[in-house]
DSSP file (Angstrom, degrees, kcal/mol; ACC not computed):
  #  RESIDUE AA STRUCTURE BP1 BP2  ACC     N-H-->O    O-->H-N    N-H-->O    O-->H-N    TCO  KAPPA ALPHA  PHI   PSI    X-CA   Y-CA   Z-CA
    1    1 A M     >        0   0    0      0, 0.0     4,-2.4     0, 0.0     5,-0.2   0.000 360.0 360.0 360.0 -43.9    0.0    0.0    0.0
    2    2 A Q  H  >  +     0   0    0      1,-0.2     4,-2.6     2,-0.2     5,-0.2   0.873 360.0  53.3 -64.6 -35.9    2.8    2.4    0.9
    3    3 A K  H  > S+     0   0    0      2,-0.2     4,-2.7     1,-0.2    -1,-0.2   0.919 109.8  47.5 -63.4 -43.2    4.5    1.5   -2.4
    4    4 A N  H  > S+     0   0    0      2,-0.2     4,-2.5     1,-0.2    -2,-0.2   0.904 112.7  48.8 -64.7 -40.8    1.4    2.4   -4.4
    5    5 A L  H  X S+     0   0    0     -4,-2.4     4,-2.4     2,-0.2    -2,-0.2   0.920 112.6  47.7 -65.3 -43.4    0.9    5.6   -2.5
    6    6 A L  H  X S+     0   0    0     -4,-2.6     4,-2.4     2,-0.2    -2,-0.2   0.910 112.7  49.2 -63.0 -43.3    4.6    6.6   -3.1
    7    7 A S  H  X S+     0   0    0     -4,-2.7     4,-2.5     1,-0.2    -2,-0.2   0.908 111.1  50.2 -61.7 -43.1    4.3    5.7   -6.8
    8    8 A F  H  X S+     0   0    0     -4,-2.5     4,-2.7     2,-0.2    -2,-0.2   0.921 111.0  48.3 -62.7 -44.4    1.1    7.7   -7.1
    9    9 A L  H  X S+     0   0    0     -4,-2.4     4,-2.5     2,-0.2    -2,-0.2   0.896 112.5  48.6 -64.7 -40.6    2.7   10.8   -5.4
   10   10 A L  H  X S+     0   0    0     -4,-2.4     4,-2.4     2,-0.2    -1,-0.2   0.921 112.8  48.0 -64.1 -43.2    5.8   10.5   -7.7
   11   11 A L  H  X S+     0   0    0     -4,-2.5     4,-2.5     2,-0.2    -2,-0.2   0.916 112.5  49.0 -62.8 -43.8    3.6   10.2  -10.8
   12   12 A A  H  X S+     0   0    0     -4,-2.7     4,-1.9     1,-0.2    -2,-0.2   0.906 111.8  48.8 -63.8 -41.9    1.4   13.2   -9.7
   13   13 A A  H  X S+     0   0    0     -4,-2.5     4,-0.7     2,-0.2    -1,-0.2   0.905 112.1  49.2 -64.2 -41.3    4.5   15.3   -9.0
   14   14 A F  H >X S+     0   0    0     -4,-2.4     3,-0.8     1,-0.2     4,-0.7   0.929 112.9  46.0 -63.6 -46.4    6.0   14.4  -12.4
   15   15 A L  H 3< S+     0   0    0     -4,-2.5     3,-0.4     1,-0.2    -1,-0.2   0.811 106.5  59.3 -69.2 -29.5    2.8   15.2  -14.3
   16   16 A S  H 3X S+     0   0    0     -4,-1.9     4,-0.8     1,-0.2    -1,-0.2   0.695  95.4  65.6 -74.1 -16.0    2.3   18.5  -12.4
   17   17 A C  H <X S+     0   0    0     -3,-0.8     4,-1.6    -4,-0.7    -1,-0.2   0.874  91.5  61.4 -72.1 -37.2    5.7   19.8  -13.7
   18   18 A K  H  X S+     0   0    0     -4,-0.7     4,-1.9    -3,-0.4     3,-0.4   0.921 101.9  48.4 -61.8 -48.9    4.7   19.9  -17.4
   19   19 A P  H  > S+     0   0    0      0, 0.0     4,-2.4     0, 0.0    -1,-0.2   0.861 107.3  58.0 -60.9 -32.1    1.9   22.5  -17.1
   20   20 A A  H  X S+     0   0    0     -4,-0.8     4,-2.1     1,-0.2    -2,-0.2   0.898 105.5  49.9 -63.3 -38.2    4.1   24.7  -15.0
   21   21 A K  H  X S+     0   0    0     -4,-1.6     4,-2.4    -3,-0.4    -1,-0.2   0.917 110.3  49.4 -65.0 -43.7    6.6   24.8  -17.9
   22   22 A E  H  X S+     0   0    0     -4,-1.9     4,-2.4     1,-0.2    -2,-0.2   0.889 110.1  51.6 -63.1 -38.4    3.9   25.7  -20.4
   23   23 A T  H  X S+     0   0    0     -4,-2.4     4,-2.4     2,-0.2    -1,-0.2   0.910 109.0  50.6 -63.7 -42.0    2.7   28.4  -18.1
   24   24 A T  H  X S+     0   0    0     -4,-2.1     4,-2.3     2,-0.2    -2,-0.2   0.920 110.5  49.0 -62.1 -44.2    6.2   29.8  -17.8
   25   25 A E  H  X S+     0   0    0     -4,-2.4     4,-2.3     1,-0.2    -1,-0.2   0.910 111.2  49.8 -62.8 -41.6    6.6   29.9  -21.6
   26   26 A A  H  X S+     0   0    0     -4,-2.4     4,-2.2     1,-0.2    -1,-0.2   0.902 110.1  50.9 -64.1 -39.8    3.2   31.6  -22.0
   27   27 A S  H  X S+     0   0    0     -4,-2.4     4,-2.1     1,-0.2    -1,-0.2   0.902 109.3  51.2 -63.4 -40.2    4.2   34.2  -19.5
   28   28 A T  H  X S+     0   0    0     -4,-2.3     4,-2.3     1,-0.2    -2,-0.2   0.915 109.2  50.4 -62.6 -43.7    7.5   34.8  -21.3
   29   29 A Q  H  X S+     0   0    0     -4,-2.3     4,-2.3     1,-0.2    -1,-0.2   0.899 109.3  51.3 -62.4 -40.3    5.7   35.3  -24.6
   30   30 A T  H  X S+     0   0    0     -4,-2.2     4,-2.3     1,-0.2    -1,-0.2   0.907 109.3  50.8 -63.1 -41.3    3.3   37.8  -23.0
   31   31 A T  H  X S+     0   0    0     -4,-2.1     4,-2.4     2,-0.2    -2,-0.2   0.923 109.4  50.2 -62.4 -44.6    6.3   39.7  -21.6
   32   32 A V  H  X S+     0   0    0     -4,-2.3     4,-1.8     1,-0.2    -1,-0.2   0.917 110.3  50.1 -60.9 -43.5    7.9   39.9  -25.0
   33   33 A V  H  < S+     0   0    0     -4,-2.3     7,-0.2     1,-0.2    -1,-0.2   0.914 111.0  49.4 -61.6 -42.2    4.7   41.1  -26.6
   34   34 A A  H >< S+     0   0    0     -4,-2.3     3,-1.1     1,-0.2    -1,-0.2   0.883 110.0  50.6 -65.8 -37.6    4.4   43.8  -24.0
   35   35 A E  H 3< S+     0   0    0     -4,-2.4     3,-0.2     1,-0.3    -1,-0.2   0.833 116.7  40.6 -68.6 -31.6    8.0   45.0  -24.4
   36   36 A N  T 3X S+     0   0    0     -4,-1.8     4,-2.6    -5,-0.2     3,-0.3  -0.133  76.2 136.1-106.9  35.9    7.6   45.2  -28.2
   37   37 A K  H <>  +     0   0    0     -3,-1.1     4,-2.8     1,-0.2     5,-0.2   0.865  69.3  50.3 -54.8 -44.5    4.1   46.8  -28.1
   38   38 A S  H  > S+     0   0    0     -3,-0.2     4,-1.9     1,-0.2    -1,-0.2   0.890 112.8  46.8 -66.3 -37.4    4.7   49.4  -30.7
   39   39 A E  H  > S+     0   0    0     -3,-0.3     4,-2.2     2,-0.2    -2,-0.2   0.922 113.6  48.1 -68.1 -42.8    6.1   46.9  -33.2
   40   40 A V  H  X S+     0   0    0     -4,-2.6     4,-2.5    -7,-0.2     5,-0.3   0.919 111.2  50.8 -63.1 -43.7    3.3   44.4  -32.5
   41   41 A A  H  X S+     0   0    0     -4,-2.8     4,-2.8    -5,-0.2     5,-0.2   0.907 110.5  49.4 -61.0 -42.3    0.7   47.2  -32.9
   42   42 A A  H  X S+     0   0    0     -4,-1.9     4,-2.1    -5,-0.2     6,-0.4   0.906 111.4  49.1 -64.9 -41.4    2.2   48.3  -36.2
   43   43 A T  H  X S+     0   0    0     -4,-2.2     4,-1.6     1,-0.2     5,-0.4   0.928 116.9  40.2 -65.4 -44.9    2.3   44.8  -37.6
   44   44 A T  H  < S+     0   0    0     -4,-2.5    -2,-0.2     2,-0.2    -1,-0.2   0.883 116.2  50.0 -73.8 -37.0   -1.3   44.0  -36.7
   45   45 A Q  H  < S+     0   0    0     -4,-2.8    -2,-0.2    -5,-0.3    -1,-0.2   0.905 126.5  24.1 -68.4 -40.8   -2.7   47.4  -37.7
   46   46 A Y  H  < S-     0   0    0     -4,-2.1    -2,-0.2    -5,-0.2    -1,-0.2   0.502  95.8-132.0-106.6  -6.2   -1.1   47.5  -41.1
   47   47 A G     <  +     0   0    0     -4,-1.6     2,-0.2    -5,-0.3    -3,-0.2   0.794  68.8 107.4  63.2  28.8   -0.7   43.8  -41.7
   48   48 A D        -     0   0    0     -6,-0.4     2,-0.3    -5,-0.4    -1,-0.2  -0.687  61.0-115.7-128.6-174.1    2.9   44.1  -42.8
   49   49 A S        -     0   0    0     -2,-0.2    23,-2.5    -3,-0.1    24,-0.2  -0.738  37.4 -75.4-124.3 168.4    6.4   43.4  -41.5
   50   50 A L  E     +A   71   0A   0     -2,-0.3    21,-0.3    21,-0.2     3,-0.1  -0.320  33.5 179.0 -62.1 137.7    9.5   45.1  -40.4
   51   51 A L  E     -     0   0A   0     19,-3.2    82,-2.5     1,-0.4     2,-0.3   0.767  67.2 -20.9-100.8 -50.9   11.8   46.5  -43.1
   52   52 A A  E     -AB  70 132A   0     18,-1.8    18,-3.3    80,-0.2    -1,-0.4  -0.992  56.5-173.3-157.7 154.5   14.5   48.1  -41.0
   53   53 A S  E     -AB  69 131A   0     78,-2.1    78,-1.9    -2,-0.3     2,-0.4  -0.990   6.5-163.0-148.7 156.9   15.2   49.4  -37.5
   54   54 A I  E     -AB  68 130A   0     14,-2.4    14,-2.8    -2,-0.3     2,-0.4  -0.996   7.1-175.1-139.7 137.1   17.8   51.2  -35.6
   55   55 A E  E     -AB  67 129A   0     74,-2.5    74,-3.0    -2,-0.4     2,-0.5  -0.997   9.4-158.4-133.9 129.6   18.2   51.4  -31.8
   56   56 A R  E     -AB  66 128A   0     10,-2.4    10,-1.3    -2,-0.4    72,-0.2  -0.930  18.4-153.2-109.1 130.4   20.8   53.4  -29.9
   57   57 A T        -     0   0    0     70,-2.7    10,-0.0    -2,-0.5    -2,-0.0  -0.429  21.7 -80.3-103.6 174.5   21.5   52.3  -26.4
   58   58 A A        -     0   0    0     -2,-0.1     2,-0.2    68,-0.1    69,-0.2  -0.200  34.4-175.5 -72.8 158.1   22.8   54.0  -23.2
   59   59 A C        -     0   0    0      2,-0.3    66,-0.2     4,-0.2    65,-0.1  -0.745  47.8 -91.4-132.4-174.9   26.3   55.0  -22.2
   60   60 A Y  S    S+     0   0    0     64,-0.7    65,-0.1    -2,-0.2    64,-0.1   0.596 110.8  43.3 -77.6  -8.9   27.5   56.5  -18.9
   61   61 A G  S    S-     0   0    0     63,-0.3    -2,-0.3     0, 0.0     0, 0.0   0.191 117.8 -56.2-107.0-134.5   27.1   60.0  -20.4
   62   62 A T        +     0   0    0     -4,-0.1    -2,-0.1     2,-0.0     3,-0.1  -0.232  68.6 155.2-111.3  42.2   24.4   61.7  -22.4
   63   63 A C        -     0   0    0      1,-0.1    -4,-0.2    -4,-0.0     2,-0.1  -0.468  52.1-102.8 -68.5 138.8   24.2   59.3  -25.4
   64   64 A P        -     0   0    0      0, 0.0     2,-0.5     0, 0.0    19,-0.2  -0.391  34.0-158.2 -64.3 138.2   20.9   59.5  -27.2
   65   65 A I  E     + C   0  82A   0     17,-2.6    16,-3.0    -2,-0.1    17,-1.2  -0.968  35.0 119.2-122.9 114.7   18.6   56.5  -26.4
   66   66 A Y  E     -AC  56  80A   0    -10,-1.3   -10,-2.4    -2,-0.5     2,-0.4  -0.975  45.6-135.8-161.9 169.1   15.9   55.7  -28.9
   67   67 A K  E     -AC  55  79A   0     12,-1.7    12,-2.7    -2,-0.3     2,-0.4  -0.997  14.1-171.2-137.5 137.5   14.5   53.1  -31.3
   68   68 A F  E     -AC  54  78A   0    -14,-2.8   -14,-2.4    -2,-0.4     2,-0.4  -0.992   6.1-174.8-131.1 121.6   13.2   53.7  -34.8
   69   69 A S  E     -AC  53  77A   0      8,-2.8     8,-2.4    -2,-0.4     2,-0.4  -0.966   6.3-163.9-124.0 135.6   11.4   51.0  -36.8
   70   70 A I  E     -AC  52  76A   0    -18,-3.3   -19,-3.2    -2,-0.4   -18,-1.8  -0.962   8.8-155.5-120.3 132.4   10.2   51.2  -40.4
   71   71 A Y  E >   -A   50   0A   0      4,-2.9     3,-2.1    -2,-0.4   -21,-0.2  -0.688  30.9-107.8-107.1 160.3    7.7   48.8  -41.9
   72   72 A N  T 3  S+     0   0    0    -23,-2.5   -22,-0.1     1,-0.3    -1,-0.1   0.746 117.8  58.8 -59.6 -26.2    7.1   47.7  -45.5
   73   73 A S  T 3  S-     0   0    0    -24,-0.2    -1,-0.3     2,-0.1     3,-0.1   0.656 121.7-105.8 -75.1 -14.4    3.9   49.8  -45.7
   74   74 A G  S <  S+     0   0    0     -3,-2.1    20,-3.3     1,-0.4    -2,-0.1   0.201  76.4 139.5 103.8 -13.6    5.9   52.9  -44.9
   75   75 A Y  E     - D   0  93A   0     18,-0.2    -4,-2.9    -5,-0.1    -1,-0.4  -0.428  31.7-172.1 -62.3 136.0    4.5   53.0  -41.3
   76   76 A A  E     -CD  70  92A   0     16,-2.2    16,-1.8    -6,-0.2     2,-0.4  -0.989  13.5-160.4-136.9 145.1    7.2   54.0  -38.9
   77   77 A V  E     -CD  69  91A   0     -8,-2.4    -8,-2.8    -2,-0.4     2,-0.4  -0.977   5.2-170.9-126.4 136.6    7.5   54.2  -35.1
   78   78 A Y  E     -CD  68  90A   0     12,-2.5    12,-2.9    -2,-0.4     2,-0.5  -0.991   3.7-172.1-126.8 134.2   10.0   56.1  -33.1
   79   79 A E  E     -CD  67  89A   0    -12,-2.7   -12,-1.7    -2,-0.4     2,-0.5  -0.934   6.7-165.1-127.8 110.6   10.4   55.9  -29.3
   80   80 A G  E     +CD  66  88A   0      8,-2.5     8,-2.6    -2,-0.5   -14,-0.2  -0.801  14.0 168.9 -93.8 130.9   12.7   58.4  -27.7
   81   81 A K  E     -     0   0A   0    -16,-3.0     2,-0.3    -2,-0.5   -15,-0.2   0.842  56.8  -7.2-108.4 -53.1   13.8   57.6  -24.2
   82   82 A R  E    S+C   65   0A   0    -17,-1.2   -17,-2.6     1,-0.1    -1,-0.4  -0.997 116.2  13.9-150.0 149.5   16.7   59.9  -23.1
   83   83 A F  S    S+     0   0    0     -2,-0.3     2,-0.3     1,-0.2    -1,-0.1   0.812  94.3 112.1  58.0  35.5   19.0   62.6  -24.4
   84   84 A V  S    S-     0   0    0    -20,-0.1    -1,-0.2   -19,-0.1     3,-0.1  -0.901  76.6-118.0-130.8 161.4   16.9   63.1  -27.6
   85   85 A E  S    S+     0   0    0     -2,-0.3     2,-0.6     1,-0.2    -1,-0.1   0.912 103.6  48.0 -66.1 -42.8   14.8   66.0  -28.8
   86   86 A K  S    S-     0   0    0     -4,-0.1     2,-0.5     2,-0.1    -1,-0.2  -0.895  70.3-169.6-107.1 116.7   11.5   63.9  -28.9
   87   87 A I        +     0   0    0     -2,-0.6     2,-0.2    -8,-0.1    -6,-0.2  -0.891  54.5  28.1-102.6 131.6   10.8   61.9  -25.7
   88   88 A G  E    S-D   80   0A   0     -8,-2.6    -8,-2.5    -2,-0.5     2,-0.4  -0.742  99.5 -41.8 118.6-167.6    7.9   59.4  -26.0
   89   89 A K  E     +D   79   0A   0     81,-0.4    81,-3.0    -2,-0.2     2,-0.3  -0.856  55.8 172.4-106.8 135.6    6.3   57.4  -28.8
   90   90 A F  E     -DE  78 169A   0    -12,-2.9   -12,-2.5    -2,-0.4     2,-0.3  -0.917  13.4-156.6-136.8 159.5    5.7   58.9  -32.3
   91   91 A E  E     +DE  77 168A   0     77,-2.5    77,-2.7    -2,-0.3     2,-0.3  -0.945  15.9 159.0-136.1 159.3    4.5   57.6  -35.7
   92   92 A T  E     -D   76   0A   0    -16,-1.8   -16,-2.2    -2,-0.3     2,-0.4  -0.929  36.4-107.2-159.4-179.6    4.8   58.7  -39.3
   93   93 A H  E     -D   75   0A   0     73,-0.3     2,-0.5    -2,-0.3   -18,-0.2  -0.992  23.3-149.6-122.9 128.8    4.6   57.5  -42.8
   94   94 A I        -     0   0    0    -20,-3.3     5,-0.0    -2,-0.4    71,-0.0  -0.837  26.2-115.9 -97.6 131.6    7.8   57.0  -44.9
   95   95 A N    >>  -     0   0    0     -2,-0.5     4,-1.9     1,-0.1     3,-0.9  -0.299  23.1-112.3 -68.6 149.2    7.3   57.5  -48.7
   96   96 A P  H 3> S+     0   0    0      0, 0.0     4,-2.6     0, 0.0     5,-0.2   0.833 114.3  57.1 -52.2 -40.2    7.8   54.6  -51.1
   97   97 A P  H 3> S+     0   0    0      0, 0.0     4,-1.9     0, 0.0     5,-0.1   0.882 108.4  48.1 -61.5 -33.9   10.9   56.1  -52.8
   98   98 A V  H <> S+     0   0    0     -3,-0.9     4,-2.2     2,-0.2     5,-0.1   0.891 109.4  52.3 -71.0 -39.1   12.6   56.3  -49.4
   99   99 A L  H  X S+     0   0    0     -4,-1.9     4,-2.1     1,-0.2    -1,-0.2   0.918 110.1  49.2 -60.3 -42.5   11.6   52.7  -48.6
  100  100 A D  H  X S+     0   0    0     -4,-2.6     4,-2.8     1,-0.2    -1,-0.2   0.891 108.7  53.0 -62.7 -38.9   13.2   51.6  -51.9
  101  101 A E  H  X S+     0   0    0     -4,-1.9     4,-2.8     2,-0.2     5,-0.2   0.877 106.7  52.5 -65.5 -36.9   16.3   53.6  -51.0
  102  102 A I  H  X S+     0   0    0     -4,-2.2     4,-2.4     2,-0.2    -2,-0.2   0.943 112.2  45.4 -62.0 -47.0   16.5   51.7  -47.7
  103  103 A R  H  X S+     0   0    0     -4,-2.1     4,-2.0     2,-0.2    -2,-0.2   0.932 114.0  49.1 -60.7 -46.2   16.3   48.4  -49.5
  104  104 A T  H  X S+     0   0    0     -4,-2.8     4,-2.7     1,-0.2    -2,-0.2   0.913 112.6  47.0 -61.6 -44.8   18.9   49.5  -52.1
  105  105 A K  H  X S+     0   0    0     -4,-2.8     4,-2.5     2,-0.2    -1,-0.2   0.887 108.7  54.8 -66.9 -38.3   21.4   50.8  -49.5
  106  106 A A  H  <>S+     0   0    0     -4,-2.4     5,-2.7    -5,-0.2     6,-0.3   0.903 113.7  42.1 -61.2 -39.8   21.0   47.6  -47.4
  107  107 A I  H ><5S+     0   0    0     -4,-2.0     3,-1.2     3,-0.2    -2,-0.2   0.915 112.6  53.8 -70.7 -43.3   21.9   45.6  -50.5
  108  108 A A  H 3<5S+     0   0    0     -4,-2.7    -2,-0.2     1,-0.3    -1,-0.2   0.869 111.4  44.0 -62.1 -38.4   24.7   48.0  -51.6
  109  109 A V  T 3<5S-     0   0    0     -4,-2.5    -1,-0.3    -5,-0.1    -2,-0.2   0.472 110.8-123.0 -85.0   0.2   26.5   47.8  -48.2
  110  110 A K  T X>5 +     0   0    0     -3,-1.2     3,-2.3    -4,-0.2     4,-0.5   0.950  39.9 179.9  56.8  51.8   26.0   44.0  -48.1
  111  111 A Y  G >4<S+     0   0    0     -5,-2.7     3,-1.4     1,-0.3    -4,-0.1   0.842  74.2  58.2 -52.3 -40.0   24.1   44.2  -44.8
  112  112 A F  G 34 S+     0   0    0     -6,-0.3    -1,-0.3     1,-0.3    -2,-0.1   0.592 100.2  59.2 -72.7  -8.5   23.6   40.5  -44.7
  113  113 A D  G <4 S+     0   0    0     -3,-2.3    -1,-0.3    -4,-0.1    -2,-0.2   0.560  82.3 104.4 -93.1 -10.6   27.4   39.9  -44.8
  114  114 A F  S << S-     0   0    0     -3,-1.4    33,-0.0    -4,-0.5    -4,-0.0  -0.322  82.5-101.3 -66.4 154.0   28.1   41.9  -41.7
  115  115 A R        -     0   0    0      1,-0.1     3,-0.1     2,-0.0    -1,-0.1  -0.334  27.8-118.7 -65.9 158.7   28.9   40.0  -38.5
  116  116 A N  S    S+     0   0    0      1,-0.2    26,-2.5    25,-0.1     2,-0.4   0.796  94.1  23.5 -69.7 -27.9   26.1   39.7  -36.0
  117  117 A E  E     -f  142   0A   0     24,-0.2    -1,-0.2    26,-0.1    26,-0.2  -0.997  48.3-169.2-147.0 138.6   28.1   41.5  -33.4
  118  118 A Y  E     -f  143   0A   0     24,-3.0    26,-3.6    -2,-0.4    27,-1.1  -0.930  40.9-134.3-118.8  99.9   30.9   44.0  -33.1
  119  119 A P        -     0   0    0      0, 0.0    26,-0.2     0, 0.0     2,-0.1  -0.084  17.5-101.3 -64.0 153.5   31.7   43.9  -29.4
  120  120 A K        -     0   0    0     24,-0.2    25,-0.1     1,-0.1     3,-0.1  -0.426  19.4-157.0 -66.5 143.6   32.2   47.0  -27.2
  121  121 A T  S    S+     0   0    0      1,-0.3     2,-0.3    23,-0.2    -1,-0.1   0.528  82.9  28.1 -98.2  -9.3   35.8   47.8  -26.5
  122  122 A A  S >  S-     0   0    0     22,-0.1     3,-1.4     1,-0.1    -1,-0.3  -0.988  76.9-127.9-147.9 144.4   34.8   49.8  -23.4
  123  123 A S  T 3  S+     0   0    0     -2,-0.3    -1,-0.1     1,-0.3    -3,-0.0   0.728 106.2  62.3 -66.7 -20.6   31.8   49.4  -21.1
  124  124 A D  T 3  S+     0   0    0    -65,-0.1   -64,-0.7   -64,-0.1   -63,-0.3   0.671  80.8 103.6 -78.0 -16.8   31.0   53.1  -21.4
  125  125 A F    <   -     0   0    0     -3,-1.4     2,-0.1   -66,-0.2    -5,-0.1  -0.390  69.6-130.3 -69.4 139.7   30.4   52.9  -25.2
  126  126 A P        -     0   0    0      0, 0.0     2,-0.3     0, 0.0   -67,-0.1  -0.434  20.8-132.0 -76.7 163.8   26.8   52.9  -26.4
  127  127 A A        -     0   0    0    -69,-0.2   -70,-2.7    -2,-0.1     2,-0.5  -0.865   5.2-146.9-113.6 153.6   25.7   50.2  -28.9
  128  128 A T  E     -BG  56 143A   0     15,-2.3    15,-3.0    -2,-0.3     2,-0.5  -0.982  14.7-164.6-119.6 119.1   23.8   50.6  -32.1
  129  129 A K  E     +BG  55 142A   0    -74,-3.0   -74,-2.5    -2,-0.5     2,-0.3  -0.901  10.7 178.8-106.7 125.8   21.5   47.8  -32.9
  130  130 A T  E     -BG  54 141A   0     11,-2.6    11,-2.7    -2,-0.5     2,-0.3  -0.886   9.0-170.8-122.7 157.1   20.1   47.5  -36.5
  131  131 A A  E     -BG  53 140A   0    -78,-1.9   -78,-2.1    -2,-0.3     2,-0.4  -0.993   1.0-173.7-143.9 143.6   17.9   45.0  -38.2
  132  132 A V  E     -BG  52 139A   0      7,-2.1     7,-2.4    -2,-0.3     2,-0.5  -0.999   6.9-163.0-137.3 139.0   16.9   44.6  -41.8
  133  133 A V  E     + G   0 138A   0    -82,-2.5     2,-0.4    -2,-0.4     5,-0.2  -0.976  19.0 164.0-124.1 117.3   14.4   42.2  -43.4
  134  134 A L  E >   - G   0 137A   0      3,-2.2     3,-2.5    -2,-0.5    -2,-0.1  -0.999  67.7  -7.3-133.1 135.2   14.6   41.6  -47.1
  135  135 A D  T 3  S-     0   0    0     -2,-0.4    -1,-0.1     1,-0.3     3,-0.1   0.844 129.7 -54.4  50.5  39.5   13.0   38.8  -49.1
  136  136 A G  T 3  S+     0   0    0      1,-0.2     2,-0.5    -3,-0.0    -1,-0.3   0.476 113.7 117.1  78.0   1.8   11.8   37.1  -45.9
  137  137 A K  E <   - G   0 134A   0     -3,-2.5    -3,-2.2     2,-0.0     2,-0.4  -0.888  48.7-157.5-105.9 132.8   15.3   37.0  -44.4
  138  138 A R  E     - G   0 133A   0     -2,-0.5     2,-0.4    -5,-0.2    -5,-0.2  -0.888   8.7-174.9-111.0 139.5   16.1   38.9  -41.2
  139  139 A K  E     - G   0 132A   0     -7,-2.4    -7,-2.1    -2,-0.4     2,-0.4  -0.997   4.1-166.6-133.4 128.7   19.5   40.1  -40.1
  140  140 A D  E     - G   0 131A   0     -2,-0.4     2,-0.4    -9,-0.2    -9,-0.2  -0.941   4.4-170.1-113.4 136.3   20.3   41.8  -36.7
  141  141 A V  E     - G   0 130A   0    -11,-2.7   -11,-2.6    -2,-0.4     2,-0.7  -0.995  10.1-159.2-128.6 130.1   23.6   43.5  -36.1
  142  142 A N  E     -fG 117 129A   0    -26,-2.5   -24,-3.0    -2,-0.4     2,-0.9  -0.925  11.3-165.7-108.7 108.4   24.8   44.8  -32.7
  143  143 A N  E     +fG 118 128A   0    -15,-3.0   -15,-2.3    -2,-0.7     3,-0.1  -0.814  24.0 157.7-101.7  99.9   27.5   47.4  -33.2
  144  144 A G  S    S-     0   0    0    -26,-3.6     2,-0.3    -2,-0.9   -24,-0.2   0.894  71.1 -48.7 -82.5 -46.8   29.4   48.1  -30.0
  145  145 A S  S    S+     0   0    0    -27,-1.1    -1,-0.4   -26,-0.2   -18,-0.0  -0.922 112.6  51.2-176.6 162.2   32.4   49.5  -31.7
  146  146 A G        +     0   0    0     -2,-0.3     3,-0.1     1,-0.2   -26,-0.0   0.664  66.2 152.6  77.4  16.9   34.9   48.7  -34.5
  147  147 A A        -     0   0    0    -29,-0.1    -1,-0.2     1,-0.1     5,-0.0  -0.373  54.2 -87.4 -75.1 158.5   32.3   48.0  -37.2
  148  148 A P    >>  -     0   0    0      0, 0.0     4,-1.8     0, 0.0     3,-0.8  -0.282  36.0-114.5 -61.2 152.0   33.1   48.5  -40.8
  149  149 A T  H 3> S+     0   0    0      1,-0.2     4,-2.7     2,-0.2     5,-0.2   0.852 114.9  63.2 -56.5 -37.1   32.5   52.0  -42.2
  150  150 A A  H 3> S+     0   0    0      1,-0.2     4,-1.8     2,-0.2    -1,-0.2   0.878 104.3  47.4 -59.2 -37.5   29.8   50.7  -44.5
  151  151 A L  H <> S+     0   0    0     -3,-0.8     4,-2.4     2,-0.2    -1,-0.2   0.935 112.0  47.9 -69.6 -45.9   27.7   49.7  -41.4
  152  152 A T  H  X S+     0   0    0     -4,-1.8     4,-2.1     1,-0.2    -2,-0.2   0.862 111.4  51.7 -65.2 -33.5   28.2   53.0  -39.6
  153  153 A E  H  X S+     0   0    0     -4,-2.7     4,-2.1     2,-0.2    -1,-0.2   0.887 109.1  50.4 -67.2 -38.4   27.2   54.8  -42.9
  154  154 A F  H  X S+     0   0    0     -4,-1.8     4,-2.4    -5,-0.2    -2,-0.2   0.905 109.3  51.5 -64.5 -41.2   24.1   52.7  -43.1
  155  155 A E  H  X S+     0   0    0     -4,-2.4     4,-2.2     1,-0.2    -2,-0.2   0.920 109.9  49.4 -60.2 -44.0   23.3   53.6  -39.5
  156  156 A K  H  X S+     0   0    0     -4,-2.1     4,-2.1     1,-0.2    -1,-0.2   0.877 108.6  53.8 -63.5 -37.3   23.7   57.3  -40.3
  157  157 A F  H  X S+     0   0    0     -4,-2.1     4,-1.9     2,-0.2    -2,-0.2   0.936 108.0  48.8 -62.9 -45.8   21.4   56.9  -43.3
  158  158 A L  H  X S+     0   0    0     -4,-2.4     4,-2.1     1,-0.2    -2,-0.2   0.897 110.4  52.3 -61.0 -38.9   18.7   55.3  -41.1
  159  159 A D  H  X S+     0   0    0     -4,-2.2     4,-3.0     1,-0.2    -1,-0.2   0.886 106.2  53.6 -62.1 -38.0   19.1   58.2  -38.7
  160  160 A S  H  X S+     0   0    0     -4,-2.1     4,-1.7     2,-0.2    -1,-0.2   0.864 106.9  51.4 -66.8 -34.4   18.7   60.7  -41.6
  161  161 A V  H  < S+     0   0    0     -4,-1.9     4,-0.5     2,-0.2    -1,-0.2   0.934 112.8  46.5 -64.0 -45.3   15.4   59.0  -42.6
  162  162 A K  H >< S+     0   0    0     -4,-2.1     3,-1.2     1,-0.2    -2,-0.2   0.934 113.3  48.3 -59.8 -48.2   14.3   59.4  -38.9
  163  163 A D  H 3< S+     0   0    0     -4,-3.0    -1,-0.2     1,-0.3    -2,-0.2   0.767 109.3  53.5 -68.3 -26.0   15.4   63.0  -38.7
  164  164 A G  T 3< S+     0   0    0     -4,-1.7    -1,-0.3    -5,-0.2    -2,-0.2   0.493  91.4  97.4 -87.1  -2.9   13.7   63.9  -42.0
  165  165 A A  S <  S-     0   0    0     -3,-1.2     2,-0.7    -4,-0.5   -71,-0.1  -0.514  72.8-128.3 -88.3 153.7   10.3   62.6  -41.0
  166  166 A E        -     0   0    0    -73,-0.2   -73,-0.3    -2,-0.2     2,-0.3  -0.911  34.0-150.8 -98.9 116.7    7.4   64.6  -39.6
  167  167 A W        -     0   0    0     -2,-0.7     2,-0.5   -75,-0.1   -75,-0.2  -0.651  14.1-158.8 -98.8 143.6    6.3   62.8  -36.4
  168  168 A K  E     -E   91   0A   0    -77,-2.7   -77,-2.5    -2,-0.3     2,-0.1  -0.980  29.1-118.1-117.0 126.9    2.9   62.6  -34.8
  169  169 A E  E     -E   90   0A   0     -2,-0.5     2,-0.4   -79,-0.2   -79,-0.3  -0.389  21.3-133.5 -67.3 136.0    2.9   61.8  -31.1
  170  170 A L              0   0    0    -81,-3.0   -81,-0.4     1,-0.1    -1,-0.1  -0.738 360.0 360.0 -86.2 135.9    1.1   58.6  -30.1
  171  171 A K              0   0    0     -2,-0.4    -1,-0.1   -81,-0.0   -81,-0.0   0.422 360.0 360.0 -95.7 360.0   -1.3   58.9  -27.2
């Protein structure tokens, strides 16, 4: 009888572990969706996908901190966090010729040939994270420092697209 009871308890403990794992995975997915709310909203609202994005991260000083994402429809989202002119979330529409120019420049600089990461050489340096999606292929690059000039020029180009846009604040 004690053997059966022990077997039953072990079996119950084993079976109860699996749902807990599924719950954890679901919680993680919910967190990711909440963190990327502006990207998720853009995808569902316009039914398209990311074309390119640039994110500048913090340093120990006054480095600009923001993220700018451009979608294939032309919809674009900007979130300024610190040390930037616009703080908060904003949206705009990027014209088709500019979208074509982004695609053309990504191909010209051979974006998909860059390494995934160019590590920081000092902890104080900010990082610039970019992503490009072309023909269903996505490439993310984390530029801490020491990246090729072609990558830094592409980053500057994406910044110029951001700076040339007329933004409307999201409420």
